[in-house]
Each structure stands twice: as C-alpha cells, then as structure tokens.
Backbone and ligand atoms as CSV (ligand in chain L), in Angstrom:
chain,resi,resn,atom,element,x,y,z
A,1,MET,N,N,16.582,24.975,7.024
A,1,MET,CA,C,15.411,25.082,6.117
A,1,MET,C,C,15.693,24.004,5.020
A,2,HIS,N,N,14.526,23.454,4.464
A,2,HIS,CA,C,14.473,22.503,3.195
A,2,HIS,C,C,14.950,23.359,2.078
A,3,ASP,N,N,15.676,22.681,1.261
A,3,ASP,CA,C,15.744,23.504,-0.159
A,3,ASP,C,C,14.624,23.810,-0.803
A,4,TYR,N,N,13.538,22.971,-0.745
A,4,TYR,CA,C,12.303,23.190,-1.553
A,4,TYR,C,C,11.684,24.217,-0.678
A,5,MET,N,N,12.039,24.727,0.487
A,5,MET,CA,C,11.170,25.935,0.980
A,5,MET,C,C,11.811,27.184,0.579
A,6,ALA,N,N,13.110,27.081,-0.106
A,6,ALA,CA,C,13.723,28.351,-0.462
A,6,ALA,C,C,13.286,28.774,-1.811
A,7,GLU,N,N,12.755,27.935,-2.468
A,7,GLU,CA,C,12.245,28.341,-3.746
A,7,GLU,C,C,11.099,27.271,-4.376
A,8,ARG,N,N,10.456,27.624,-5.485
A,8,ARG,CA,C,9.235,26.837,-5.597
A,8,ARG,C,C,9.886,25.665,-6.432
A,9,VAL,N,N,9.402,24.535,-5.920
A,9,VAL,CA,C,9.942,23.281,-6.507
A,9,VAL,C,C,8.542,22.289,-6.863
A,10,LYS,N,N,8.593,21.661,-8.018
A,10,LYS,CA,C,7.436,20.922,-8.097
A,10,LYS,C,C,7.902,19.390,-8.244
A,11,LYS,N,N,6.970,18.638,-7.784
A,11,LYS,CA,C,7.306,17.240,-7.803
A,11,LYS,C,C,6.046,16.524,-8.535
A,12,GLU,N,N,6.207,15.501,-9.378
A,12,GLU,CA,C,5.109,14.878,-9.909
A,12,GLU,C,C,5.193,13.387,-9.590
A,13,VAL,N,N,3.828,12.865,-9.434
A,13,VAL,CA,C,3.740,11.532,-9.133
A,13,VAL,C,C,3.377,10.786,-10.469
A,14,TYR,N,N,4.160,9.847,-10.637
A,14,TYR,CA,C,4.166,8.911,-12.100
A,14,TYR,C,C,3.447,7.511,-11.559
A,15,LEU,N,N,2.443,7.229,-12.439
A,15,LEU,CA,C,1.924,5.851,-12.282
A,15,LEU,C,C,1.982,5.156,-13.639
A,16,ASN,N,N,2.481,3.890,-13.573
A,16,ASN,CA,C,2.460,3.052,-14.892
A,16,ASN,C,C,0.980,2.613,-14.987
A,17,LYS,N,N,0.539,2.510,-16.235
A,17,LYS,CA,C,-0.733,1.880,-16.405
A,17,LYS,C,C,-0.783,0.597,-17.175
A,18,TYR,N,N,-1.160,-0.451,-16.714
A,18,TYR,CA,C,-1.160,-1.739,-17.576
A,18,TYR,C,C,-2.642,-2.195,-17.768
A,19,GLN,N,N,-2.777,-2.615,-19.068
A,19,GLN,CA,C,-4.064,-3.180,-19.327
A,19,GLN,C,C,-4.145,-4.534,-18.720
A,20,PRO,N,N,-5.416,-5.005,-18.615
A,20,PRO,CA,C,-5.728,-6.173,-17.720
A,20,PRO,C,C,-4.880,-7.465,-18.056
A,21,GLU,N,N,-4.473,-7.540,-19.259
A,21,GLU,CA,C,-3.704,-8.700,-19.702
A,21,GLU,C,C,-2.260,-8.609,-19.438
A,22,GLU,N,N,-1.837,-7.432,-19.153
A,22,GLU,CA,C,-0.341,-7.041,-19.341
A,22,GLU,C,C,0.315,-7.417,-17.933
A,23,PRO,N,N,-0.081,-7.405,-16.885
A,23,PRO,CA,C,0.770,-7.535,-15.646
A,23,PRO,C,C,1.069,-9.203,-15.588
A,24,SER,N,N,2.340,-9.273,-14.954
A,24,SER,CA,C,2.879,-10.721,-14.874
A,24,SER,C,C,2.046,-11.668,-14.077
A,25,ARG,N,N,2.383,-12.950,-14.066
A,25,ARG,CA,C,1.534,-13.877,-13.157
A,25,ARG,C,C,1.710,-13.505,-11.707
A,26,GLU,N,N,2.930,-13.113,-11.419
A,26,GLU,CA,C,3.317,-12.860,-10.034
A,26,GLU,C,C,2.438,-11.541,-9.538
A,27,ILE,N,N,2.321,-10.726,-10.558
A,27,ILE,CA,C,1.668,-9.417,-10.031
A,27,ILE,C,C,0.017,-9.823,-9.900
A,28,LYS,N,N,-0.333,-10.669,-10.840
A,28,LYS,CA,C,-1.671,-11.019,-10.638
A,28,LYS,C,C,-2.136,-11.886,-9.503
A,29,GLN,N,N,-0.980,-12.626,-9.007
A,29,GLN,CA,C,-1.159,-13.501,-8.051
A,29,GLN,C,C,-1.211,-12.504,-6.675
A,30,LEU,N,N,-0.388,-11.546,-6.725
A,30,LEU,CA,C,-0.403,-10.686,-5.532
A,30,LEU,C,C,-1.708,-10.039,-5.247
A,31,ILE,N,N,-2.219,-9.590,-6.439
A,31,ILE,CA,C,-3.556,-8.903,-6.387
A,31,ILE,C,C,-4.636,-9.835,-5.910
A,32,ASP,N,N,-4.514,-11.061,-6.486
A,32,ASP,CA,C,-5.599,-12.150,-5.967
A,32,ASP,C,C,-5.485,-12.301,-4.436
A,33,GLU,N,N,-4.185,-12.245,-3.973
A,33,GLU,CA,C,-4.097,-12.411,-2.525
A,33,GLU,C,C,-4.890,-11.293,-1.623
A,34,ALA,N,N,-4.450,-10.033,-2.237
A,34,ALA,CA,C,-4.990,-8.975,-1.620
A,34,ALA,C,C,-6.635,-9.001,-1.720
A,35,LYS,N,N,-7.090,-9.368,-2.779
A,35,LYS,CA,C,-8.611,-9.693,-2.769
A,35,LYS,C,C,-9.323,-10.598,-1.844
A,36,LYS,N,N,-8.370,-11.763,-1.557
A,36,LYS,CA,C,-8.896,-12.707,-0.673
A,36,LYS,C,C,-8.717,-12.115,0.675
A,37,ALA,N,N,-7.658,-11.326,0.967
A,37,ALA,CA,C,-7.674,-10.558,2.271
A,37,ALA,C,C,-8.861,-9.628,2.612
A,38,ALA,N,N,-9.163,-8.858,1.628
A,38,ALA,CA,C,-10.223,-7.966,1.628
A,38,ALA,C,C,-11.571,-8.450,2.022
A,39,LEU,N,N,-11.740,-9.630,1.450
A,39,LEU,CA,C,-13.052,-10.467,1.836
A,39,LEU,C,C,-13.159,-10.763,3.308
A,40,ASN,N,N,-12.046,-10.646,3.986
A,40,ASN,CA,C,-11.921,-11.087,5.614
A,40,ASN,C,C,-11.922,-9.725,6.321
A,41,ALA,N,N,-12.091,-8.696,5.618
A,41,ALA,CA,C,-12.139,-7.388,6.537
A,41,ALA,C,C,-12.923,-7.340,7.448
A,42,TYR,N,N,-12.617,-6.656,8.713
A,42,TYR,CA,C,-13.735,-6.427,9.521
A,42,TYR,C,C,-14.078,-4.966,9.558
A,43,ALA,N,N,-15.039,-4.583,8.661
A,43,ALA,CA,C,-15.593,-3.305,8.395
A,43,ALA,C,C,-16.948,-3.182,8.434
A,44,PRO,N,N,-17.482,-3.450,9.719
A,44,PRO,CA,C,-18.974,-3.228,9.923
A,44,PRO,C,C,-19.501,-1.969,9.850
A,45,TYR,N,N,-18.613,-0.899,10.142
A,45,TYR,CA,C,-18.969,0.520,10.150
A,45,TYR,C,C,-18.962,1.367,8.769
A,46,SER,N,N,-17.808,1.037,8.160
A,46,SER,CA,C,-17.723,1.700,6.743
A,46,SER,C,C,-18.263,0.707,5.592
A,47,ASN,N,N,-18.256,-0.451,5.846
A,47,ASN,CA,C,-18.666,-1.423,4.761
A,47,ASN,C,C,-17.859,-1.201,3.534
A,48,PHE,N,N,-16.420,-0.821,3.920
A,48,PHE,CA,C,-15.659,-0.740,2.794
A,48,PHE,C,C,-14.528,-1.581,3.108
A,49,GLN,N,N,-14.133,-2.676,2.277
A,49,GLN,CA,C,-13.261,-3.646,2.486
A,49,GLN,C,C,-11.907,-3.504,1.652
A,50,VAL,N,N,-11.011,-3.281,2.418
A,50,VAL,CA,C,-9.590,-3.124,1.844
A,50,VAL,C,C,-8.597,-4.283,2.042
A,51,GLY,N,N,-7.825,-4.723,1.179
A,51,GLY,CA,C,-6.966,-5.859,1.193
A,51,GLY,C,C,-5.465,-5.454,0.788
A,52,ALA,N,N,-4.506,-5.787,1.488
A,52,ALA,CA,C,-3.307,-5.522,1.080
A,52,ALA,C,C,-2.530,-6.876,1.150
A,53,ALA,N,N,-1.620,-7.017,-0.073
A,53,ALA,CA,C,-0.661,-8.266,0.089
A,53,ALA,C,C,0.834,-7.810,-0.360
A,54,LEU,N,N,1.728,-8.349,0.553
A,54,LEU,CA,C,3.044,-7.913,0.406
A,54,LEU,C,C,3.820,-9.042,-0.092
A,55,LEU,N,N,4.695,-8.805,-0.842
A,55,LEU,CA,C,5.671,-9.809,-1.373
A,55,LEU,C,C,7.045,-9.517,-0.609
A,56,LEU,N,N,7.587,-10.551,0.192
A,56,LEU,CA,C,8.868,-10.460,0.818
A,56,LEU,C,C,9.952,-10.898,-0.076
A,57,ASP,N,N,11.363,-10.496,0.239
A,57,ASP,CA,C,12.364,-10.912,-0.611
A,57,ASP,C,C,12.577,-12.418,-0.711
A,58,ASP,N,N,12.022,-13.210,0.394
A,58,ASP,CA,C,12.144,-14.689,0.225
A,58,ASP,C,C,11.066,-15.475,-0.397
A,59,GLY,N,N,10.253,-14.469,-0.987
A,59,GLY,CA,C,8.923,-15.105,-1.579
A,59,GLY,C,C,7.781,-15.215,-0.926
A,60,LYS,N,N,7.896,-14.933,0.581
A,60,LYS,CA,C,6.602,-15.048,1.158
A,60,LYS,C,C,5.591,-13.992,0.806
A,61,ILE,N,N,4.287,-14.251,0.976
A,61,ILE,CA,C,3.302,-13.288,0.929
A,61,ILE,C,C,2.668,-13.006,2.202
A,62,ILE,N,N,2.623,-11.883,2.454
A,62,ILE,CA,C,1.744,-11.468,3.867
A,62,ILE,C,C,0.699,-10.550,3.540
A,63,THR,N,N,-0.388,-10.909,4.119
A,63,THR,CA,C,-1.509,-10.139,3.732
A,63,THR,C,C,-2.180,-9.281,4.997
A,64,GLY,N,N,-3.082,-8.428,4.817
A,64,GLY,CA,C,-3.725,-7.689,5.823
A,64,GLY,C,C,-4.919,-7.099,5.157
A,65,ASN,N,N,-5.916,-6.731,6.224
A,65,ASN,CA,C,-7.204,-5.978,5.796
A,65,ASN,C,C,-7.513,-5.096,6.925
A,66,ASN,N,N,-8.510,-3.993,6.546
A,66,ASN,CA,C,-8.714,-3.109,7.539
A,66,ASN,C,C,-9.657,-3.763,8.726
A,67,GLN,N,N,-9.372,-3.181,9.791
A,67,GLN,CA,C,-9.805,-3.723,10.993
A,67,GLN,C,C,-10.533,-2.428,11.801
A,68,GLU,N,N,-11.755,-2.521,11.854
A,68,GLU,CA,C,-12.555,-1.331,12.473
A,68,GLU,C,C,-12.867,-1.521,13.943
A,69,ASN,N,N,-13.302,-0.392,14.395
A,69,ASN,CA,C,-13.574,-0.374,16.014
A,69,ASN,C,C,-14.852,0.350,16.129
A,70,ALA,N,N,-15.787,0.136,17.072
A,70,ALA,CA,C,-16.904,0.991,17.414
A,70,ALA,C,C,-16.346,2.442,17.818
A,71,CYS,N,N,-15.048,2.562,18.395
A,71,CYS,CA,C,-14.449,3.851,18.461
A,71,CYS,C,C,-13.599,4.025,17.386
A,72,TYR,N,N,-14.211,4.730,16.488
A,72,TYR,CA,C,-13.616,4.754,15.064
A,72,TYR,C,C,-12.236,4.790,14.806
A,73,PRO,N,N,-11.698,5.941,15.548
A,73,PRO,CA,C,-10.126,6.104,15.154
A,73,PRO,C,C,-9.249,4.994,15.454
A,74,THR,N,N,-9.883,4.058,16.348
A,74,THR,CA,C,-9.051,3.039,16.887
A,74,THR,C,C,-8.726,1.828,15.721
A,75,GLY,N,N,-9.527,2.027,14.745
A,75,GLY,CA,C,-9.465,1.123,13.701
A,75,GLY,C,C,-8.148,1.220,12.914
A,76,LEU,N,N,-7.682,0.323,12.069
A,76,LEU,CA,C,-6.495,0.302,11.332
A,76,LEU,C,C,-6.749,-0.033,9.940
A,77,CYS,N,N,-5.981,0.519,8.904
A,77,CYS,CA,C,-6.145,0.363,7.512
A,77,CYS,C,C,-5.494,-0.981,7.261
A,78,ALA,N,N,-5.783,-1.599,6.010
A,78,ALA,CA,C,-5.474,-2.854,5.623
A,78,ALA,C,C,-3.877,-2.791,5.418
A,79,GLU,N,N,-3.315,-1.665,4.897
A,79,GLU,CA,C,-2.071,-1.434,4.506
A,79,GLU,C,C,-0.867,-1.612,5.772
A,80,ARG,N,N,-1.507,-0.897,6.902
A,80,ARG,CA,C,-0.760,-0.941,8.011
A,80,ARG,C,C,-0.918,-2.207,8.802
A,81,VAL,N,N,-1.895,-2.983,8.776
A,81,VAL,CA,C,-2.046,-4.234,9.131
A,81,VAL,C,C,-0.944,-5.122,8.570
A,82,ALA,N,N,-1.120,-5.100,7.249
A,82,ALA,CA,C,-0.109,-5.931,6.515
A,82,ALA,C,C,1.348,-5.535,6.714
A,83,PHE,N,N,1.801,-4.373,6.767
A,83,PHE,CA,C,3.051,-3.957,6.918
A,83,PHE,C,C,3.634,-4.294,8.362
A,84,PHE,N,N,2.767,-4.000,9.308
A,84,PHE,CA,C,3.116,-4.222,10.715
A,84,PHE,C,C,3.238,-5.701,11.006
A,85,SER,N,N,2.500,-6.354,10.444
A,85,SER,CA,C,2.473,-8.018,10.621
A,85,SER,C,C,3.765,-8.413,9.897
A,86,ALA,N,N,4.021,-7.963,8.835
A,86,ALA,CA,C,5.204,-8.472,8.158
A,86,ALA,C,C,6.476,-8.152,8.825
A,87,LYS,N,N,6.536,-6.766,9.241
A,87,LYS,CA,C,7.944,-6.399,9.742
A,87,LYS,C,C,7.860,-6.919,11.338
A,88,SER,N,N,6.854,-7.235,11.897
A,88,SER,CA,C,6.719,-7.847,13.369
A,88,SER,C,C,7.302,-9.237,13.227
A,89,GLN,N,N,6.953,-9.930,12.369
A,89,GLN,CA,C,7.276,-11.378,12.088
A,89,GLN,C,C,8.635,-11.632,11.463
A,90,TYR,N,N,8.940,-10.778,10.345
A,90,TYR,CA,C,10.070,-11.085,9.641
A,90,TYR,C,C,10.918,-9.459,9.580
A,91,PRO,N,N,11.469,-9.295,10.668
A,91,PRO,CA,C,12.056,-7.918,10.677
A,91,PRO,C,C,13.289,-7.627,9.689
A,92,ASP,N,N,13.869,-8.795,9.377
A,92,ASP,CA,C,14.951,-8.756,8.432
A,92,ASP,C,C,14.724,-8.848,6.931
A,93,SER,N,N,13.419,-9.148,6.764
A,93,SER,CA,C,13.103,-9.437,5.252
A,93,SER,C,C,12.713,-7.906,4.550
A,94,LYS,N,N,13.024,-8.030,3.363
A,94,LYS,CA,C,12.738,-6.680,2.570
A,94,LYS,C,C,11.328,-6.827,1.889
A,95,ILE,N,N,10.734,-5.734,1.908
A,95,ILE,CA,C,9.383,-5.797,1.094
A,95,ILE,C,C,9.599,-5.319,-0.149
A,96,LEU,N,N,9.149,-6.006,-1.258
A,96,LEU,CA,C,9.531,-5.748,-2.641
A,96,LEU,C,C,8.356,-5.107,-3.104
A,97,ARG,N,N,7.043,-5.687,-2.877
A,97,ARG,CA,C,5.819,-5.186,-3.611
A,97,ARG,C,C,4.650,-5.248,-2.643
A,98,VAL,N,N,3.865,-4.180,-2.863
A,98,VAL,CA,C,2.463,-4.439,-2.241
A,98,VAL,C,C,1.313,-4.174,-3.312
A,99,ALA,N,N,0.322,-5.052,-3.188
A,99,ALA,CA,C,-0.807,-5.034,-3.992
A,99,ALA,C,C,-1.901,-4.410,-3.048
A,100,ILE,N,N,-2.730,-3.496,-3.412
A,100,ILE,CA,C,-3.891,-2.910,-2.648
A,100,ILE,C,C,-5.063,-2.982,-3.475
A,101,VAL,N,N,-6.241,-3.382,-2.845
A,101,VAL,CA,C,-7.441,-3.575,-3.501
A,101,VAL,C,C,-8.508,-3.163,-2.446
A,102,ALA,N,N,-9.803,-2.662,-3.033
A,102,ALA,CA,C,-10.826,-2.344,-2.271
A,102,ALA,C,C,-12.159,-2.507,-2.862
A,103,LYS,N,N,-13.126,-2.857,-2.016
A,103,LYS,CA,C,-14.572,-2.960,-2.549
A,103,LYS,C,C,-15.544,-2.472,-1.329
A,104,ARG,N,N,-16.595,-2.061,-1.968
A,104,ARG,CA,C,-17.766,-1.728,-0.929
A,104,ARG,C,C,-18.377,-3.147,-0.692
A,105,SER,N,N,-18.862,-3.218,0.555
A,105,SER,CA,C,-19.510,-4.671,0.743
A,105,SER,C,C,-20.663,-4.862,-0.167
A,106,VAL,N,N,-21.349,-3.858,-0.501
A,106,VAL,CA,C,-22.648,-4.154,-1.369
A,106,VAL,C,C,-22.281,-4.420,-2.654
A,107,ASP,N,N,-21.063,-4.317,-3.136
A,107,ASP,CA,C,-20.719,-4.656,-4.594
A,107,ASP,C,C,-20.039,-5.826,-4.788
A,108,ASP,N,N,-20.113,-6.493,-5.793
A,108,ASP,CA,C,-19.392,-7.798,-6.035
A,108,ASP,C,C,-18.203,-7.640,-6.971
A,109,PHE,N,N,-17.718,-6.295,-6.856
A,109,PHE,CA,C,-16.428,-6.056,-7.843
A,109,PHE,C,C,-15.505,-5.152,-6.927
A,110,PHE,N,N,-14.257,-5.335,-7.282
A,110,PHE,CA,C,-13.343,-4.463,-6.526
A,110,PHE,C,C,-13.015,-3.279,-7.282
A,111,LYS,N,N,-12.759,-1.964,-6.721
A,111,LYS,CA,C,-12.621,-0.815,-7.332
A,111,LYS,C,C,-11.090,-0.185,-6.781
A,112,LEU,N,N,-10.763,0.688,-7.716
A,112,LEU,CA,C,-9.462,1.310,-7.504
A,112,LEU,C,C,-9.560,2.172,-6.269
A,113,ALA,N,N,-8.511,2.053,-5.374
A,113,ALA,CA,C,-8.369,2.834,-4.225
A,113,ALA,C,C,-6.904,3.193,-3.978
A,114,THR,N,N,-6.584,4.340,-3.572
A,114,THR,CA,C,-5.019,4.593,-3.388
A,114,THR,C,C,-5.021,4.577,-1.813
A,115,PRO,N,N,-3.746,4.342,-1.431
A,115,PRO,CA,C,-3.584,4.330,0.089
A,115,PRO,C,C,-3.623,5.671,0.498
A,116,CYS,N,N,-4.319,5.607,1.944
A,116,CYS,CA,C,-4.453,7.113,2.518
A,116,CYS,C,C,-3.094,7.545,3.008
A,117,GLY,N,N,-3.044,8.918,3.495
A,117,GLY,CA,C,-1.730,9.534,3.702
A,117,GLY,C,C,-1.139,8.917,4.977
A,118,SER,N,N,-1.777,8.462,5.935
A,118,SER,CA,C,-1.128,7.753,7.135
A,118,SER,C,C,-0.499,6.331,6.673
A,119,CYS,N,N,-1.019,5.721,5.777
A,119,CYS,CA,C,-0.394,4.402,5.286
A,119,CYS,C,C,0.733,4.958,4.417
A,120,ARG,N,N,0.782,5.880,3.627
A,120,ARG,CA,C,1.795,6.266,2.792
A,120,ARG,C,C,3.036,6.557,3.637
A,121,GLN,N,N,2.766,7.261,4.778
A,121,GLN,CA,C,3.704,7.554,5.667
A,121,GLN,C,C,4.407,6.262,6.386
A,122,ALA,N,N,3.485,5.335,6.722
A,122,ALA,CA,C,3.957,4.237,7.503
A,122,ALA,C,C,4.813,3.222,6.503
A,123,MET,N,N,4.344,3.121,5.318
A,123,MET,CA,C,4.931,2.366,4.297
A,123,MET,C,C,6.278,2.901,4.059
A,124,SER,N,N,6.354,4.283,3.958
A,124,SER,CA,C,7.657,4.994,3.611
A,124,SER,C,C,8.692,4.880,4.510
A,125,GLU,N,N,8.288,4.697,5.917
A,125,GLU,CA,C,9.308,4.420,6.882
A,125,GLU,C,C,10.180,3.036,6.395
A,126,TYR,N,N,9.492,1.989,6.076
A,126,TYR,CA,C,10.083,0.838,5.814
A,126,TYR,C,C,10.949,0.940,4.506
A,127,GLU,N,N,10.335,1.582,3.514
A,127,GLU,CA,C,11.146,1.714,2.343
A,127,GLU,C,C,12.297,2.454,2.357
A,128,ASN,N,N,12.414,3.531,3.308
A,128,ASN,CA,C,13.722,4.180,3.755
A,128,ASN,C,C,14.626,3.287,4.383
A,129,ASN,N,N,14.136,2.643,5.353
A,129,ASN,CA,C,14.882,1.725,6.204
A,129,ASN,C,C,15.608,0.587,5.311
A,130,GLN,N,N,14.882,-0.057,4.293
A,130,GLN,CA,C,15.414,-1.212,3.649
A,130,GLN,C,C,16.347,-0.726,2.517
A,131,ASN,N,N,16.251,0.701,2.185
A,131,ASN,CA,C,17.009,1.240,1.138
A,131,ASN,C,C,16.901,0.316,-0.079
A,132,GLN,N,N,15.662,0.011,-0.536
A,132,GLN,CA,C,15.172,-0.628,-1.657
A,132,GLN,C,C,13.653,-0.183,-1.856
A,133,ASN,N,N,13.423,0.211,-3.181
A,133,ASN,CA,C,12.045,0.572,-3.341
A,133,ASN,C,C,11.011,-0.426,-3.084
A,134,ILE,N,N,9.925,0.100,-2.623
A,134,ILE,CA,C,8.688,-0.957,-2.604
A,134,ILE,C,C,7.773,-0.552,-3.854
A,135,ALA,N,N,7.448,-1.482,-4.776
A,135,ALA,CA,C,6.423,-1.092,-5.681
A,135,ALA,C,C,5.117,-1.235,-5.302
A,136,VAL,N,N,4.278,-0.487,-5.768
A,136,VAL,CA,C,2.756,-0.508,-5.460
A,136,VAL,C,C,1.824,-0.932,-6.440
A,137,TYR,N,N,0.900,-1.912,-6.308
A,137,TYR,CA,C,0.253,-2.089,-7.429
A,137,TYR,C,C,-1.336,-2.077,-7.054
A,138,LEU,N,N,-2.130,-1.257,-7.781
A,138,LEU,CA,C,-3.529,-0.960,-7.613
A,138,LEU,C,C,-4.419,-1.490,-8.675
A,139,ALA,N,N,-5.493,-2.124,-8.216
A,139,ALA,CA,C,-6.075,-2.807,-9.387
A,139,ALA,C,C,-7.453,-2.059,-9.508
A,140,ASP,N,N,-7.927,-1.808,-10.812
A,140,ASP,CA,C,-9.304,-1.176,-10.975
A,140,ASP,C,C,-10.291,-2.405,-11.207
A,141,ALA,N,N,-11.591,-1.896,-11.277
A,141,ALA,CA,C,-12.647,-2.878,-11.383
A,141,ALA,C,C,-12.548,-3.716,-12.723
A,142,ASP,N,N,-11.946,-3.112,-13.744
A,142,ASP,CA,C,-11.975,-3.706,-14.997
A,142,ASP,C,C,-10.653,-4.480,-15.237
A,143,GLY,N,N,-9.783,-4.670,-14.260
A,143,GLY,CA,C,-8.572,-5.411,-14.405
A,143,GLY,C,C,-7.322,-4.470,-14.729
A,144,THR,N,N,-7.547,-3.237,-14.978
A,144,THR,CA,C,-6.516,-2.205,-15.375
A,144,THR,C,C,-5.568,-2.176,-13.942
A,145,VAL,N,N,-4.333,-2.225,-14.024
A,145,VAL,CA,C,-3.421,-2.082,-12.841
A,145,VAL,C,C,-2.528,-0.942,-12.873
A,146,PHE,N,N,-2.409,-0.245,-11.908
A,146,PHE,CA,C,-1.574,0.996,-11.769
A,146,PHE,C,C,-0.421,0.676,-10.918
A,147,GLU,N,N,0.722,1.054,-11.354
A,147,GLU,CA,C,1.970,0.777,-10.528
A,147,GLU,C,C,2.734,2.084,-10.231
A,148,SER,N,N,2.968,2.099,-8.932
A,148,SER,CA,C,3.922,3.186,-8.559
A,148,SER,C,C,5.170,2.417,-8.259
A,149,GLU,N,N,6.323,2.977,-8.768
A,149,GLU,CA,C,7.594,2.196,-8.744
A,149,GLU,C,C,8.254,2.282,-7.305
A,150,SER,N,N,7.686,3.237,-6.528
A,150,SER,CA,C,7.964,3.282,-5.021
A,150,SER,C,C,6.994,3.877,-4.073
A,151,ILE,N,N,7.215,3.806,-2.799
A,151,ILE,CA,C,6.180,4.580,-1.891
A,151,ILE,C,C,6.628,6.100,-2.074
A,152,ASP,N,N,8.041,6.225,-2.111
A,152,ASP,CA,C,8.246,7.661,-2.437
A,152,ASP,C,C,7.764,8.476,-3.336
A,153,ASN,N,N,7.366,7.818,-4.346
A,153,ASN,CA,C,6.583,8.497,-5.421
A,153,ASN,C,C,5.375,8.944,-5.179
A,154,LEU,N,N,4.721,8.194,-4.109
A,154,LEU,CA,C,3.245,8.639,-3.825
A,154,LEU,C,C,3.286,9.703,-2.578
A,155,LEU,N,N,4.596,9.952,-2.093
A,155,LEU,CA,C,4.589,10.759,-0.895
A,155,LEU,C,C,5.598,11.846,-1.101
A,156,PRO,N,N,5.312,12.769,-2.086
A,156,PRO,CA,C,6.126,13.870,-2.299
A,156,PRO,C,C,6.479,14.839,-1.072
A,157,PHE,N,N,7.734,15.190,-0.865
A,157,PHE,CA,C,8.014,15.928,0.301
A,157,PHE,C,C,7.821,15.464,1.640
A,158,LYS,N,N,7.869,14.072,1.614
A,158,LYS,CA,C,7.786,13.322,2.982
A,158,LYS,C,C,8.632,13.874,4.038
A,159,PHE,N,N,8.063,13.376,5.159
A,159,PHE,CA,C,8.820,13.541,6.533
A,159,PHE,C,C,9.394,12.270,6.809
A,160,SER,N,N,10.734,12.318,7.140
A,160,SER,CA,C,11.524,11.073,7.460
A,160,SER,C,C,12.310,11.231,8.573
A,161,ASP,N,N,13.240,10.030,8.955
A,161,ASP,CA,C,14.131,10.297,10.064
A,161,ASP,C,C,15.109,11.310,9.680
A,162,LYS,N,N,15.350,11.635,8.397
A,162,LYS,CA,C,16.213,12.715,8.137
A,162,LYS,C,C,15.837,14.031,8.679
A,163,ASP,N,N,14.562,14.419,8.818
A,163,ASP,CA,C,13.908,15.523,9.396
A,163,ASP,C,C,14.171,15.645,10.847
A,164,LEU,N,N,14.528,14.369,11.517
A,164,LEU,CA,C,14.812,14.570,13.040
A,164,LEU,C,C,16.333,14.855,13.214
A,165,LYS,N,N,17.136,14.769,12.244
A,165,LYS,CA,C,18.513,15.087,12.372
A,165,LYS,C,C,18.855,16.588,12.347
A,166,SER,N,N,20.000,17.059,12.775
A,166,SER,CA,C,20.135,18.419,12.574
A,166,SER,C,C,20.687,18.850,11.287
L,1,LIG,N1,N,-8.885,2.086,4.503
L,1,LIG,C1,C,-7.869,1.236,4.351
L,1,LIG,O1,O,-7.808,0.100,4.899
L,1,LIG,N2,N,-6.665,1.712,3.604
L,1,LIG,C2,C,-6.878,2.970,3.034
L,1,LIG,O2,O,-5.560,3.308,2.539
L,1,LIG,C3,C,-7.958,3.987,3.162
L,1,LIG,C4,C,-9.088,3.567,3.924
L,1,LIG,C5,C,-10.078,1.564,5.379
L,1,LIG,C6,C,-10.045,2.283,6.597
L,1,LIG,C7,C,-11.636,2.116,6.953
L,1,LIG,O3,O,-11.716,0.931,7.747
L,1,LIG,C8,C,-12.342,2.127,5.585
L,1,LIG,O4,O,-11.244,1.785,4.572
L,1,LIG,C9,C,-13.130,3.293,5.270
L,1,LIG,O5,O,-12.133,4.379,5.191
C-alpha cells in the first residue's frame, strides 16, 4: 500500500505567475512557437486549437497541435503530438520546457488552458525517465504567463513505473 493511503496526505500544486513583460525572451519565443503551431491544428470538430512547443537540451524546438478525427476518441492532443514527435525523432534528448497555448477558432486571441489528465500522464513518463524536470508555461490572453516547475507538480499522486514494481 502507498504511504499516502495509510493516512491523509495533502499535496498542493504551485504555479508561478509572471506579468506579461516578465518572462525571458526564450520563454516568449517558445510561447510564440506554440501559437504558430496552434494555428495549424486540425480541429474541425471542436474548433478549439491547441499548440505545444518543446525546448530540447540541444536547443531544438519541436512543436505539435491537436489532430482530431471523425471518430472522436481517435484524435490526439497537441501536447502528446509534440512529445511523441520529439521523443520518436530525438530519443536521447532531454525535454527542458513546454509551452502550451489554446484558442477557439472563432476568437482572434489565445486563452489559458491547462493540459488534460492524459497529457499530464504522458508528459510525466518522459520527465521520470530523463530524471530532470520539465517546466510548463501557460499563456493567458493578456500575456500573463503561468509556470509549473515540473510535470510532477501538475500530477499529484501520479501513477508511474514505480507502481509496476513490487
Ligand atoms: N486538447 C489538447 O490538444 N490538449 C489538451 O490538453 C486538452 C484538449 C484538444 C483535444 C481536442 O482536439 C480539443 O482540444 C477539444 O478538447
């Protein structure tokens, strides 16, 4: 049994909040790449466009967007498209940061969206495996940026390879 099942344990999620002018040029660039990717999303069913941009440890930026399907569950979120693309092409690279943005097709502005549970689980796998945190950046419509210092922070009491071991 997990320790946390033996007693009541509380975990809190912390996000750092940056005013629009505060994030570094590198963070702003990653957010811009995520925005460009979102505009190419294939989202004819939800009309909700999501973009993700990853920074690898060699400086490469890999992007992804949501890819929908007439058979709805077959589609995939932007974050997983980006992570799977990065790790399939560059299996030995570490992922340092991910920027995630979203917009409704009818709007001409991006809005804050946090990654879904399945994407948190998928991203967590790579964070565990590389033994280095992946920072997450979420941009709001007014340019405010929220930072999570790790995927782990967004997925309290996560399931991982440790659970598969005795
Ligand atoms: N979506 C993402 O791409 N990432 C998320 O974390 C949440 C949702 C996509 C899936 C679907 O294409 C659309 O947004 C509406 O749910």
